[in-house]
TIRO-2110 file (N, C-alpha, C; in Angstrom, 1 decimal):
// TIRO-2110
6.4, -32.5, 4.3, N, 1, A
7.1, -31.3, 3.9, CA, 1, A
7.4, -31.3, 2.4, C, 1, A
7.9, -32.4, 1.8, N, 2, A
8.1, -32.5, 0.4, CA, 2, A
6.9, -32.4, -0.4, C, 2, A
5.8, -32.9, 0.1, N, 3, A
4.5, -32.8, -0.6, CA, 3, A
4.1, -31.3, -0.6, C, 3, A
4.3, -30.6, 0.5, N, 4, A
4.0, -29.2, 0.5, CA, 4, A
4.8, -28.4, -0.5, C, 4, A
6.1, -28.7, -0.5, N, 5, A
7.0, -28.0, -1.5, CA, 5, A
6.6, -28.2, -2.9, C, 5, A
6.2, -29.5, -3.2, N, 6, A
5.8, -29.8, -4.6, CA, 6, A
4.5, -29.0, -4.9, C, 6, A
3.6, -29.0, -3.9, N, 7, A
2.3, -28.3, -4.1, CA, 7, A
2.5, -26.8, -4.4, C, 7, A
3.5, -26.2, -3.6, N, 8, A
3.8, -24.8, -3.8, CA, 8, A
4.4, -24.5, -5.1, C, 8, A
5.3, -25.3, -5.6, N, 9, A
5.9, -25.1, -6.9, CA, 9, A
4.9, -25.2, -8.0, C, 9, A
4.0, -26.1, -7.9, N, 10, A
3.0, -26.3, -8.9, CA, 10, A
2.0, -25.0, -8.9, C, 10, A
1.8, -24.5, -7.7, N, 11, A
1.0, -23.3, -7.6, CA, 11, A
1.6, -22.1, -8.3, C, 11, A
2.9, -22.0, -8.1, N, 12, A
3.6, -20.8, -8.8, CA, 12, A
3.5, -21.0, -10.3, C, 12, A
3.8, -22.2, -10.8, N, 13, A
3.7, -22.4, -12.2, CA, 13, A
2.3, -22.1, -12.8, C, 13, A
1.3, -22.3, -12.0, N, 14, A
-0.1, -22.1, -12.4, CA, 14, A
-0.4, -20.6, -12.4, C, 14, A
0.1, -19.9, -11.3, N, 15, A
-0.3, -18.5, -11.1, CA, 15, A
0.6, -17.5, -11.8, C, 15, A
1.8, -17.8, -11.9, N, 16, A
2.8, -16.7, -12.4, CA, 16, A
3.2, -17.0, -13.8, C, 16, A
2.8, -16.2, -14.8, N, 17, A
3.2, -16.5, -16.2, CA, 17, A
4.7, -16.3, -16.4, C, 17, A
5.4, -15.7, -15.5, N, 18, A
6.9, -15.5, -15.6, CA, 18, A
7.6, -16.8, -15.2, C, 18, A
7.0, -17.7, -14.5, N, 19, A
7.6, -18.9, -14.1, CA, 19, A
7.7, -19.9, -15.3, C, 19, A
8.9, -20.3, -15.6, N, 20, A
9.2, -21.1, -16.8, CA, 20, A
9.4, -22.6, -16.5, C, 20, A
9.9, -22.9, -15.3, N, 21, A
10.1, -24.3, -15.0, CA, 21, A
10.2, -24.6, -13.5, C, 21, A
10.0, -25.8, -13.1, N, 22, A
10.1, -26.1, -11.6, CA, 22, A
11.5, -25.8, -11.1, C, 22, A
12.5, -26.0, -11.9, N, 23, A
13.9, -25.7, -11.5, CA, 23, A
14.0, -24.3, -11.2, C, 23, A
13.5, -23.4, -12.0, N, 24, A
13.6, -22.0, -11.8, CA, 24, A
12.8, -21.6, -10.6, C, 24, A
11.6, -22.1, -10.4, N, 25, A
10.8, -21.7, -9.2, CA, 25, A
11.5, -22.1, -7.9, C, 25, A
12.0, -23.4, -7.9, N, 26, A
12.7, -23.9, -6.7, CA, 26, A
13.8, -23.0, -6.3, C, 26, A
14.6, -22.5, -7.2, N, 27, A
15.8, -21.8, -6.9, CA, 27, A
15.7, -20.3, -6.8, C, 27, A
14.7, -19.7, -7.4, N, 28, A
14.7, -18.3, -7.5, CA, 28, A
13.5, -17.6, -6.9, C, 28, A
12.5, -18.3, -6.4, N, 29, A
11.3, -17.6, -5.8, CA, 29, A
11.5, -17.4, -4.3, C, 29, A
11.8, -16.2, -3.9, N, 30, A
12.1, -15.9, -2.5, CA, 30, A
10.9, -16.1, -1.6, C, 30, A
9.7, -15.8, -2.2, N, 31, A
8.5, -16.0, -1.4, CA, 31, A
8.3, -17.5, -1.0, C, 31, A
8.6, -18.4, -1.8, N, 32, A
8.6, -19.8, -1.5, CA, 32, A
9.6, -20.1, -0.4, C, 32, A
10.8, -19.6, -0.6, N, 33, A
11.8, -19.9, 0.4, CA, 33, A
11.4, -19.4, 1.8, C, 33, A
10.8, -18.2, 1.8, N, 34, A
10.4, -17.6, 3.1, CA, 34, A
9.3, -18.5, 3.8, C, 34, A
8.4, -19.0, 2.9, N, 35, A
7.3, -19.9, 3.5, CA, 35, A
7.9, -21.2, 4.0, C, 35, A
8.8, -21.8, 3.2, N, 36, A
9.3, -23.1, 3.6, CA, 36, A
10.1, -22.9, 4.9, C, 36, A
10.9, -21.9, 5.0, N, 37, A
11.7, -21.7, 6.3, CA, 37, A
10.8, -21.4, 7.4, C, 37, A
9.7, -20.7, 7.1, N, 38, A
8.7, -20.4, 8.2, CA, 38, A
8.1, -21.7, 8.7, C, 38, A
7.8, -22.7, 7.9, N, 39, A
7.2, -23.9, 8.3, CA, 39, A
8.1, -24.6, 9.4, C, 39, A
9.4, -24.5, 9.2, N, 40, A
10.4, -25.1, 10.1, CA, 40, A
10.4, -24.3, 11.4, C, 40, A
10.4, -22.9, 11.3, N, 41, A
10.4, -22.0, 12.4, CA, 41, A
9.2, -22.2, 13.2, C, 41, A
8.0, -22.4, 12.6, N, 42, A
6.8, -22.5, 13.3, CA, 42, A
6.7, -23.8, 14.1, C, 42, A
7.2, -24.9, 13.5, N, 43, A
7.2, -26.1, 14.3, CA, 43, A
8.1, -26.0, 15.6, C, 43, A
9.2, -25.3, 15.4, N, 44, A
10.1, -25.1, 16.6, CA, 44, A
9.4, -24.2, 17.6, C, 44, A
8.7, -23.2, 17.1, N, 45, A
7.9, -22.2, 18.0, CA, 45, A
6.9, -22.9, 18.8, C, 45, A
6.1, -23.8, 18.1, N, 46, A
5.1, -24.6, 18.9, CA, 46, A
5.7, -25.5, 19.9, C, 46, A
6.9, -25.9, 19.7, N, 47, A
7.6, -26.8, 20.7, CA, 47, A
8.4, -26.0, 21.7, C, 47, A
8.1, -24.7, 21.8, N, 48, A
8.7, -23.8, 22.8, CA, 48, A
10.2, -23.5, 22.6, C, 48, A
10.7, -23.8, 21.4, N, 49, A
12.1, -23.4, 21.1, CA, 49, A
12.0, -22.0, 20.5, C, 49, A
11.6, -21.0, 21.3, N, 50, A
11.3, -19.7, 20.8, CA, 50, A
12.6, -19.0, 20.2, C, 50, A
13.7, -19.1, 20.9, N, 51, A
14.9, -18.4, 20.4, CA, 51, A
15.4, -19.0, 19.1, C, 51, A
15.4, -20.3, 19.0, N, 52, A
15.9, -20.9, 17.8, CA, 52, A
14.9, -20.6, 16.6, C, 52, A
13.6, -20.6, 16.9, N, 53, A
12.7, -20.3, 15.8, CA, 53, A
12.8, -18.8, 15.3, C, 53, A
13.1, -17.9, 16.3, N, 54, A
13.4, -16.5, 15.9, CA, 54, A
14.7, -16.4, 15.1, C, 54, A
15.7, -17.2, 15.4, N, 55, A
16.9, -17.1, 14.6, CA, 55, A
16.7, -17.5, 13.2, C, 55, A
15.9, -18.6, 13.0, N, 56, A
15.6, -19.1, 11.7, CA, 56, A
14.8, -18.0, 10.9, C, 56, A
13.9, -17.4, 11.6, N, 57, A
13.1, -16.3, 11.0, CA, 57, A
13.9, -15.2, 10.6, C, 57, A
14.9, -14.8, 11.4, N, 58, A
15.8, -13.7, 11.0, CA, 58, A
16.7, -14.0, 9.8, C, 58, A
17.2, -15.3, 9.8, N, 59, A
18.0, -15.7, 8.7, CA, 59, A
17.2, -15.7, 7.4, C, 59, A
15.9, -16.1, 7.5, N, 60, A
15.0, -16.1, 6.4, CA, 60, A
14.8, -14.6, 5.9, C, 60, A
14.6, -13.7, 6.9, N, 61, A
14.5, -12.3, 6.5, CA, 61, A
15.7, -11.8, 5.8, C, 61, A
16.9, -12.1, 6.3, N, 62, A
18.1, -11.7, 5.6, CA, 62, A
18.2, -12.2, 4.2, C, 62, A
17.8, -13.4, 4.0, N, 63, A
18.0, -14.0, 2.7, CA, 63, A
16.9, -13.6, 1.7, C, 63, A
15.7, -13.5, 2.2, N, 64, A
14.5, -13.2, 1.3, CA, 64, A
14.0, -11.8, 1.3, C, 64, A
14.3, -11.0, 2.4, N, 65, A
13.6, -9.7, 2.5, CA, 65, A
12.2, -9.8, 3.0, C, 65, A
11.8, -11.0, 3.5, N, 66, A
10.4, -11.2, 4.0, CA, 66, A
10.5, -11.6, 5.4, C, 66, A
9.8, -10.9, 6.3, N, 67, A
9.8, -11.2, 7.7, CA, 67, A
8.5, -11.9, 8.1, C, 67, A
8.5, -13.1, 8.5, N, 68, A
7.3, -13.8, 9.0, CA, 68, A
7.7, -14.3, 10.4, C, 68, A
6.9, -13.8, 11.4, N, 69, A
7.1, -14.2, 12.8, CA, 69, A
6.8, -15.7, 12.9, C, 69, A
7.7, -16.5, 13.6, N, 70, A
7.4, -17.9, 13.7, CA, 70, A
6.1, -18.3, 14.3, C, 70, A
5.5, -17.4, 15.0, N, 71, A
4.2, -17.7, 15.6, CA, 71, A
3.0, -17.6, 14.6, C, 71, A
3.2, -17.0, 13.5, N, 72, A
2.1, -16.8, 12.5, CA, 72, A
1.7, -18.2, 12.0, C, 72, A
0.4, -18.3, 11.8, N, 73, A
-0.2, -19.5, 11.2, CA, 73, A
-0.6, -19.3, 9.7, C, 73, A
0.0, -20.2, 8.9, N, 74, A
-0.1, -20.0, 7.5, CA, 74, A
-0.7, -21.2, 6.8, C, 74, A
-1.8, -21.0, 6.0, N, 75, A
-2.4, -22.1, 5.3, CA, 75, A
-1.6, -22.6, 4.1, C, 75, A
-2.3, -23.4, 3.3, N, 76, A
-1.6, -23.9, 2.1, CA, 76, A
-1.7, -23.0, 0.9, C, 76, A
-0.7, -23.1, 0.1, N, 77, A
-0.6, -22.4, -1.2, CA, 77, A
-0.6, -20.9, -1.0, C, 77, A
0.2, -20.4, 0.0, N, 78, A
0.4, -19.0, 0.2, CA, 78, A
1.4, -18.5, -0.9, C, 78, A
1.0, -17.5, -1.7, N, 79, A
1.8, -17.0, -2.8, CA, 79, A
2.3, -15.6, -2.4, C, 79, A
3.6, -15.5, -2.0, N, 80, A
4.1, -14.1, -1.7, CA, 80, A
4.9, -13.7, -3.0, C, 80, A
4.3, -12.9, -3.8, N, 81, A
4.9, -12.6, -5.1, CA, 81, A
5.9, -11.4, -5.0, C, 81, A
7.1, -11.6, -5.5, N, 82, A
8.2, -10.7, -5.3, CA, 82, A
8.6, -10.7, -3.8, C, 82, A
7.8, -10.1, -3.0, N, 83, A
7.9, -10.3, -1.5, CA, 83, A
8.7, -9.3, -0.7, C, 83, A
9.6, -8.6, -1.4, N, 84, A
10.5, -7.7, -0.6, CA, 84, A
9.7, -6.8, 0.3, C, 84, A
10.1, -6.7, 1.6, N, 85, A
9.4, -5.8, 2.5, CA, 85, A
8.1, -6.3, 3.1, C, 85, A
7.7, -7.6, 2.8, N, 86, A
6.6, -8.1, 3.5, CA, 86, A
6.8, -8.4, 4.9, C, 86, A
5.9, -8.1, 5.8, N, 87, A
6.0, -8.3, 7.2, CA, 87, A
4.7, -9.0, 7.7, C, 87, A
4.8, -10.1, 8.4, N, 88, A
3.6, -10.9, 8.9, CA, 88, A
3.8, -11.1, 10.4, C, 88, A
2.9, -10.6, 11.2, N, 89, A
3.0, -10.6, 12.6, CA, 89, A
2.8, -11.9, 13.3, C, 89, A
3.1, -11.9, 14.6, N, 90, A
3.1, -13.2, 15.3, CA, 90, A
1.7, -13.8, 15.4, C, 90, A
0.6, -13.1, 15.6, N, 91, A
-0.7, -13.7, 15.8, CA, 91, A
-1.5, -13.7, 14.5, C, 91, A
-0.9, -13.5, 13.4, N, 92, A
-1.6, -13.6, 12.1, CA, 92, A
-2.1, -15.0, 11.9, C, 92, A
-3.2, -15.1, 11.3, N, 93, A
-3.7, -16.4, 10.8, CA, 93, A
-4.1, -16.2, 9.3, C, 93, A
-3.5, -17.0, 8.4, N, 94, A
-3.7, -16.8, 7.0, CA, 94, A
-4.3, -18.1, 6.5, C, 94, A
-5.3, -18.0, 5.7, N, 95, A
-6.0, -19.2, 5.2, CA, 95, A
-5.3, -19.8, 3.9, C, 95, A
-6.0, -20.5, 3.2, N, 96, A
-5.5, -21.2, 2.0, CA, 96, A
-5.7, -20.3, 0.7, C, 96, A
-4.8, -20.5, -0.2, N, 97, A
-4.8, -19.8, -1.5, CA, 97, A
-4.8, -18.3, -1.4, C, 97, A
-4.0, -17.7, -0.5, N, 98, A
-3.9, -16.3, -0.3, CA, 98, A
-2.7, -15.8, -1.1, C, 98, A
-2.8, -14.6, -1.7, N, 99, A
-1.8, -14.0, -2.4, CA, 99, A
-1.4, -12.6, -1.8, C, 99, A
-0.1, -12.4, -1.6, N, 100, A
0.4, -11.2, -1.0, CA, 100, A
1.5, -10.7, -1.9, C, 100, A
1.5, -9.4, -2.1, N, 101, A
2.5, -8.7, -3.0, CA, 101, A
3.5, -8.0, -2.1, C, 101, A
4.5, -7.4, -2.8, N, 102, A
5.6, -6.8, -2.1, CA, 102, A
5.1, -5.6, -1.2, C, 102, A
5.9, -5.4, -0.1, N, 103, A
5.6, -4.2, 0.7, CA, 103, A
4.4, -4.3, 1.6, C, 103, A
3.8, -5.5, 1.7, N, 104, A
2.6, -5.6, 2.5, CA, 104, A
3.0, -5.8, 4.0, C, 104, A
2.2, -5.2, 4.9, N, 105, A
2.4, -5.4, 6.3, CA, 105, A
1.1, -5.9, 6.9, C, 105, A
1.2, -7.1, 7.5, N, 106, A
0.1, -7.6, 8.3, CA, 106, A
0.5, -7.4, 9.8, C, 106, A
0.2, -6.3, 10.3, N, 107, A
0.8, -5.9, 11.6, CA, 107, A
-0.2, -5.5, 12.7, C, 107, A
0.3, -4.9, 13.7, N, 108, A
-0.6, -4.4, 14.8, CA, 108, A
-0.7, -2.9, 14.9, C, 108, A
-1.6, -2.5, 15.7, N, 109, A
-1.8, -1.0, 15.9, CA, 109, A
-1.1, -0.5, 17.2, C, 109, A
-0.6, -1.5, 18.0, N, 110, A
0.0, -1.1, 19.3, CA, 110, A
-1.0, -1.0, 20.4, C, 110, A
-2.3, -1.2, 20.1, N, 111, A
-3.4, -1.1, 21.1, CA, 111, A
-3.8, -2.4, 21.6, C, 111, A
-3.6, -3.5, 20.9, N, 112, A
-4.0, -4.8, 21.3, CA, 112, A
-2.9, -5.5, 22.2, C, 112, A
-3.4, -6.4, 23.0, N, 113, A
-2.4, -7.1, 23.9, CA, 113, A
-2.2, -8.6, 23.6, C, 113, A
-3.2, -9.3, 23.3, N, 114, A
-3.1, -10.7, 23.0, CA, 114, A
-3.1, -11.0, 21.5, C, 114, A
-4.3, -11.0, 20.9, N, 115, A
-4.5, -11.1, 19.5, CA, 115, A
-4.2, -9.8, 18.8, C, 115, A
-3.0, -9.6, 18.3, N, 116, A
-2.6, -8.2, 17.8, CA, 116, A
-2.7, -8.0, 16.3, C, 116, A
-2.8, -9.1, 15.6, N, 117, A
-2.6, -9.1, 14.1, CA, 117, A
-3.8, -9.6, 13.4, C, 117, A
-3.9, -9.3, 12.1, N, 118, A
-5.1, -9.7, 11.4, CA, 118, A
-5.2, -11.2, 11.0, C, 118, A
-6.4, -11.6, 10.6, N, 119, A
-6.7, -12.9, 10.0, CA, 119, A
-7.1, -12.7, 8.6, C, 119, A
-6.6, -13.5, 7.7, N, 120, A
-6.9, -13.5, 6.3, CA, 120, A
-7.6, -14.8, 5.9, C, 120, A
-8.8, -14.8, 5.5, N, 121, A
-9.5, -16.0, 5.2, CA, 121, A
-9.0, -16.5, 3.8, C, 121, A
-9.6, -17.6, 3.3, N, 122, A
-9.2, -18.2, 2.1, CA, 122, A
-9.4, -17.3, 0.9, C, 122, A
-8.5, -17.4, -0.1, N, 123, A
-8.6, -16.7, -1.4, CA, 123, A
-8.5, -15.2, -1.3, C, 123, A
-7.9, -14.6, -0.3, N, 124, A
-7.7, -13.2, -0.1, CA, 124, A
-6.5, -12.8, -0.9, C, 124, A
-6.6, -11.6, -1.5, N, 125, A
-5.5, -11.0, -2.2, CA, 125, A
-5.2, -9.6, -1.6, C, 125, A
-3.9, -9.4, -1.3, N, 126, A
-3.5, -8.1, -0.7, CA, 126, A
-2.4, -7.5, -1.6, C, 126, A
-2.7, -6.4, -2.2, N, 127, A
-1.9, -5.8, -3.3, CA, 127, A
-0.7, -5.1, -2.7, C, 127, A
0.2, -4.7, -3.5, N, 128, A
1.5, -4.1, -3.1, CA, 128, A
1.3, -2.9, -2.2, C, 128, A
2.1, -2.9, -1.1, N, 129, A
2.2, -1.7, -0.2, CA, 129, A
1.0, -1.6, 0.8, C, 129, A
0.1, -2.5, 0.7, N, 130, A
-1.1, -2.4, 1.6, CA, 130, A
-0.7, -2.7, 3.1, C, 130, A
-1.4, -2.1, 4.0, N, 131, A
-1.2, -2.3, 5.5, CA, 131, A
-2.5, -2.8, 6.1, C, 131, A
-2.5, -4.0, 6.6, N, 132, A
-3.7, -4.5, 7.3, CA, 132, A
-3.3, -4.6, 8.7, C, 132, A
-3.9, -3.8, 9.6, N, 133, A
-3.4, -3.7, 11.0, CA, 133, A
-4.5, -4.0, 12.0, C, 133, A
-4.0, -4.6, 13.1, N, 134, A
-4.9, -4.9, 14.2, CA, 134, A
-5.6, -6.2, 14.2, C, 134, A
-6.4, -6.5, 15.2, N, 135, A
-7.1, -7.7, 15.4, CA, 135, A
-8.4, -7.6, 14.6, C, 135, A
-8.2, -7.8, 13.2, N, 136, A
-9.4, -7.7, 12.3, CA, 136, A
-9.4, -8.9, 11.4, C, 136, A
-10.5, -9.1, 10.7, N, 137, A
-10.6, -10.2, 9.8, CA, 137, A
-10.9, -9.8, 8.4, C, 137, A
-10.2, -10.3, 7.5, N, 138, A
-10.5, -10.1, 6.0, CA, 138, A
-11.2, -11.3, 5.5, C, 138, A
-12.5, -11.1, 5.1, N, 139, A
-13.3, -12.3, 4.7, CA, 139, A
-12.8, -12.9, 3.4, C, 139, A
-13.2, -14.1, 3.2, N, 140, A
-12.7, -14.9, 2.0, CA, 140, A
-13.1, -14.2, 0.7, C, 140, A
-12.2, -14.4, -0.3, N, 141, A
-12.4, -13.9, -1.6, CA, 141, A
-12.3, -12.4, -1.7, C, 141, A
-11.8, -11.7, -0.7, N, 142, A
-11.7, -10.3, -0.7, CA, 142, A
-10.4, -9.8, -1.3, C, 142, A
-10.4, -8.5, -1.8, N, 143, A
-9.2, -7.9, -2.4, CA, 143, A
-8.9, -6.6, -1.6, C, 143, A
-7.6, -6.4, -1.3, N, 144, A
-7.2, -5.2, -0.6, CA, 144, A
-6.3, -4.5, -1.7, C, 144, A
-6.7, -3.2, -2.0, N, 145, A
-6.0, -2.5, -3.0, CA, 145, A
-4.7, -2.0, -2.6, C, 145, A
-3.8, -1.7, -3.6, N, 146, A
-2.5, -1.3, -3.4, CA, 146, A
-2.4, 0.0, -2.5, C, 146, A
-1.5, -0.1, -1.5, N, 147, A
-1.2, 1.0, -0.6, CA, 147, A
-2.4, 1.4, 0.3, C, 147, A
-3.4, 0.5, 0.4, N, 148, A
-4.5, 0.8, 1.3, CA, 148, A
-4.1, 0.5, 2.7, C, 148, A
-4.8, 1.2, 3.7, N, 149, A
-4.5, 1.0, 5.1, CA, 149, A
-5.9, 0.5, 5.7, C, 149, A
-5.9, -0.8, 6.1, N, 150, A
-7.2, -1.4, 6.5, CA, 150, A
-7.1, -1.6, 8.0, C, 150, A
-8.1, -1.0, 8.7, N, 151, A
-8.2, -1.0, 10.2, CA, 151, A
-9.5, -1.6, 10.7, C, 151, A
-10.4, -2.1, 9.7, N, 152, A
-11.7, -2.6, 10.1, CA, 152, A
-11.9, -4.0, 9.5, C, 152, A
-12.9, -4.7, 10.1, N, 153, A
-13.2, -6.0, 9.5, CA, 153, A
-13.8, -5.9, 8.1, C, 153, A
-13.4, -6.8, 7.2, N, 154, A
-13.9, -6.7, 5.8, CA, 154, A
-14.7, -8.0, 5.6, C, 154, A
-16.0, -7.8, 5.2, N, 155, A
-16.8, -9.0, 4.8, CA, 155, A
-16.3, -9.7, 3.6, C, 155, A
-16.7, -11.0, 3.5, N, 156, A
-16.3, -11.8, 2.3, CA, 156, A
-16.7, -11.1, 1.0, C, 156, A
-16.0, -11.5, 0.0, N, 157, A
-16.3, -11.0, -1.4, CA, 157, A
-16.3, -9.5, -1.5, C, 157, A
-15.3, -8.8, -0.8, N, 158, A
-15.3, -7.4, -0.8, CA, 158, A
-14.0, -6.9, -1.5, C, 158, A
-14.1, -5.6, -1.9, N, 159, A
-12.9, -4.9, -2.4, CA, 159, A
-12.7, -3.7, -1.6, C, 159, A
-11.5, -3.5, -1.1, N, 160, A
-11.2, -2.4, -0.2, CA, 160, A
-10.1, -1.5, -0.8, C, 160, A
-10.2, -0.2, -0.8, N, 161, A
-9.2, 0.7, -1.3, CA, 161, A
-9.1, 1.9, -0.3, C, 161, A
-8.0, 2.6, -0.4, N, 162, A
-7.9, 3.9, 0.2, CA, 162, A
-7.2, 3.9, 1.6, C, 162, A
-7.0, 5.2, 2.1, N, 163, A
-6.5, 5.4, 3.4, CA, 163, A
-7.4, 6.4, 4.1, C, 163, A
-8.1, 5.9, 5.1, N, 164, A
-8.2, 4.6, 5.6, CA, 164, A
-9.0, 3.7, 4.6, C, 164, A
-8.9, 2.4, 4.7, N, 165, A
-9.5, 1.5, 3.7, CA, 165, A
-11.0, 1.6, 3.8, C, 165, A
-11.7, 1.7, 2.6, N, 166, A
-13.1, 1.7, 2.5, CA, 166, A
-13.6, 0.6, 1.6, C, 166, A
-14.7, 0.0, 1.9, N, 167, A
-15.2, -1.1, 1.0, CA, 167, A
-15.9, -0.4, -0.1, C, 167, A
-15.5, -0.7, -1.3, N, 168, A
-16.1, 0.0, -2.5, CA, 168, A
-16.9, -1.0, -3.3, C, 168, A
-16.6, -2.3, -3.1, N, 169, A
-17.4, -3.4, -3.8, CA, 169, A
-17.7, -4.5, -2.9, C, 169, A
-18.8, -5.1, -3.0, N, 170, A
-19.1, -6.3, -2.2, CA, 170, A
-20.0, -7.3, -3.1, C, 170, A
-19.6, -8.5, -3.2, N, 171, A
-20.2, -9.5, -4.0, CA, 171, A
-20.4, -9.0, -5.5, C, 171, A
-19.4, -8.3, -6.0, N, 172, A
-19.5, -7.8, -7.3, CA, 172, A
-20.3, -6.5, -7.6, C, 172, A
-20.9, -6.0, -6.5, N, 173, A
-21.7, -4.8, -6.7, CA, 173, A
-21.1, -3.6, -6.0, C, 173, A
-21.1, -2.5, -6.7, N, 174, A
-20.5, -1.3, -6.1, CA, 174, A
-21.3, -0.8, -5.0, C, 174, A
-20.6, -0.4, -3.9, N, 175, A
-21.3, 0.1, -2.7, CA, 175, A
-21.8, 1.5, -3.0, C, 175, A
-23.0, 1.8, -2.6, N, 176, A
-23.6, 3.1, -2.9, CA, 176, A
-22.8, 4.2, -2.1, C, 176, A
-22.4, 5.2, -2.9, N, 177, A
-21.7, 6.3, -2.3, CA, 177, A
-20.2, 6.1, -2.4, C, 177, A
-19.7, 4.9, -2.7, N, 178, A
-18.3, 4.7, -2.8, CA, 178, A
-17.7, 5.3, -4.1, C, 178, A
-16.5, 5.9, -4.0, N, 179, A
-15.8, 6.5, -5.1, CA, 179, A
-15.3, 5.4, -6.0, C, 179, A
-15.4, 5.6, -7.3, N, 180, A
-15.0, 4.7, -8.3, CA, 180, A
-13.4, 4.7, -8.3, C, 180, A
-12.8, 3.5, -8.3, N, 181, A
-11.4, 3.4, -8.3, CA, 181, A
-10.9, 3.4, -9.8, C, 181, A
-10.6, 4.6, -10.2, N, 182, A
-10.1, 4.8, -11.6, CA, 182, A
-8.6, 5.3, -11.5, C, 182, A
-7.7, 4.4, -11.6, N, 183, A
-6.3, 4.8, -11.4, CA, 183, A
-5.8, 5.8, -12.5, C, 183, A
-6.5, 5.9, -13.7, N, 184, A
-6.1, 6.8, -14.7, CA, 184, A
-6.6, 8.2, -14.5, C, 184, A
-7.5, 8.4, -13.4, N, 185, A
-8.1, 9.7, -13.2, CA, 185, A
-7.9, 10.1, -11.7, C, 185, A
-6.8, 9.7, -11.1, N, 186, A
-6.5, 10.1, -9.8, CA, 186, A
-6.0, 11.6, -9.7, C, 186, A
-6.3, 12.3, -8.6, N, 187, A
-5.9, 13.7, -8.5, CA, 187, A
-4.4, 13.8, -8.4, C, 187, A
-3.9, 14.9, -9.0, N, 188, A
-2.4, 15.2, -8.9, CA, 188, A
-2.3, 16.4, -8.0, C, 188, A
-1.9, 16.3, -6.7, N, 189, A
-1.8, 17.4, -5.8, CA, 189, A
-0.9, 18.5, -6.2, C, 189, A
0.2, 18.2, -6.9, N, 190, A
1.2, 19.2, -7.3, CA, 190, A
0.5, 20.0, -8.4, C, 190, A
-0.1, 19.4, -9.4, N, 191, A
-0.8, 20.1, -10.4, CA, 191, A
-1.9, 21.0, -9.9, C, 191, A
-2.7, 20.5, -9.0, N, 192, A
-3.7, 21.3, -8.4, CA, 192, A
-3.2, 22.5, -7.7, C, 192, A
-2.0, 22.3, -7.0, N, 193, A
-1.4, 23.5, -6.3, CA, 193, A
-1.0, 24.5, -7.3, C, 193, A
-0.4, 24.1, -8.4, N, 194, A
0.1, 25.0, -9.5, CA, 194, A
-1.1, 25.8, -10.1, C, 194, A
-2.2, 25.0, -10.3, N, 195, A
-3.4, 25.7, -10.9, CA, 195, A
-3.9, 26.7, -9.9, C, 195, A
-3.9, 26.4, -8.6, N, 196, A
-4.4, 27.3, -7.6, CA, 196, A
-3.5, 28.6, -7.5, C, 196, A
-2.2, 28.4, -7.7, N, 197, A
-1.3, 29.6, -7.7, CA, 197, A
-1.6, 30.5, -8.9, C, 197, A
-1.8, 29.8, -10.0, N, 198, A
-2.1, 30.6, -11.3, CA, 198, A
-3.4, 31.4, -11.1, C, 198, A
-4.4, 30.8, -10.5, N, 199, A
-5.7, 31.5, -10.3, CA, 199, A
-5.5, 32.7, -9.3, C, 199, A
-4.6, 32.5, -8.3, N, 200, A
-4.4, 33.6, -7.4, CA, 200, A
-3.6, 34.7, -8.1, C, 200, A
-2.7, 34.4, -8.9, N, 201, A
-1.9, 35.4, -9.7, CA, 201, A
-2.9, 36.2, -10.6, C, 201, A
-3.8, 35.5, -11.3, N, 202, A
-4.7, 36.1, -12.2, CA, 202, A
-5.6, 37.1, -11.4, C, 202, A
-6.1, 36.6, -10.2, N, 203, A
-6.9, 37.5, -9.4, CA, 203, A
-6.2, 38.7, -8.9, C, 203, A
-4.9, 38.6, -8.6, N, 204, A
-4.1, 39.7, -8.1, CA, 204, A
-3.9, 40.7, -9.3, C, 204, A
-3.6, 40.2, -10.5, N, 205, A
-3.4, 41.1, -11.6, CA, 205, A
-4.7, 41.8, -11.9, C, 205, A
-5.8, 41.2, -11.8, N, 206, A
-7.1, 41.8, -12.1, CA, 206, A
-7.3, 43.0, -11.1, C, 206, A
-7.0, 42.7, -9.8, N, 207, A
-7.2, 43.7, -8.8, CA, 207, A
-6.3, 44.9, -9.1, C, 207, A
-5.0, 44.7, -9.5, N, 208, A
-4.1, 45.8, -9.8, CA, 208, A
-4.6, 46.6, -11.0, C, 208, A
-5.1, 45.9, -12.0, N, 209, A
-5.6, 46.6, -13.2, CA, 209, A
-6.8, 47.5, -12.8, C, 209, A
-7.7, 46.9, -12.0, N, 210, A
-8.8, 47.7, -11.6, CA, 210, A
-8.5, 48.9, -10.8, C, 210, A
-7.4, 48.8, -9.9, N, 211, A
-7.0, 49.9, -9.1, CA, 211, A
-6.4, 51.0, -10.0, C, 211, A
-5.6, 50.5, -11.0, N, 212, A
-5.0, 51.5, -11.9, CA, 212, A
-6.1, 52.2, -12.7, C, 212, A
-7.1, 51.6, -13.1, N, 213, A
-8.2, 52.2, -13.9, CA, 213, A
-8.9, 53.2, -13.0, C, 213, A
-9.2, 52.8, -11.8, N, 214, A
-9.9, 53.7, -10.9, CA, 214, A
-9.1, 54.8, -10.3, C, 214, A
-7.8, 54.7, -10.5, N, 215, A
-6.9, 55.8, -9.9, CA, 215, A
-6.7, 55.7, -8.4, C, 215, A
-7.2, 54.5, -7.8, N, 216, A
-7.2, 54.4, -6.4, CA, 216, A
-5.8, 54.1, -5.8, C, 216, A
-4.8, 53.9, -6.7, N, 217, A
-3.4, 53.6, -6.3, CA, 217, A
-2.7, 54.9, -5.9, C, 217, A
-3.2, 56.1, -6.3, N, 218, A
-2.6, 57.4, -6.1, CA, 218, A
-2.9, 57.9, -4.7, C, 218, A
END
């Protein structure tokens, strides 16, 4: 356990430029606290102490804002960055060197009975707010974009974005027909609605002017 804790602290110092010291990481990183408490809960869960393991899980959730079911299987060097609102389901399997950001849900769809939650292979990154749902597998080295909703298996070395999630890159190559993910050029639905109303008003004014010219209003 102490070797695991030391490994996790060194991982944070390597990955997070905001981390200044081992002391700071040990006392202030809630993602680490959630993982460490989960390791205890998971051992109890495997030994059939289901209620006690759930109690530890709920205490961890109260302290960290991160909910990890004690049945979930977690690999080494899991980095839950910020972490508030992260939910990891009972039958999840997470590989090594995985990064998860705040607001991520690794959950079920309600249609599965036994294996209900996703598997994340090694080196997967799941960005803020993403939902990965159901008995699916996210291949190694893949990236899930922020706020995406993923319901399908994802091959390794892929990038997934959107609702529902679509594979836009694989092995560094853009998928033919996939939309380019340009966050500086995303549509603004409110602006589009205002422009549409302006166009309708212009058309209405033109119709009124034409009727006045033709005398058809008399």
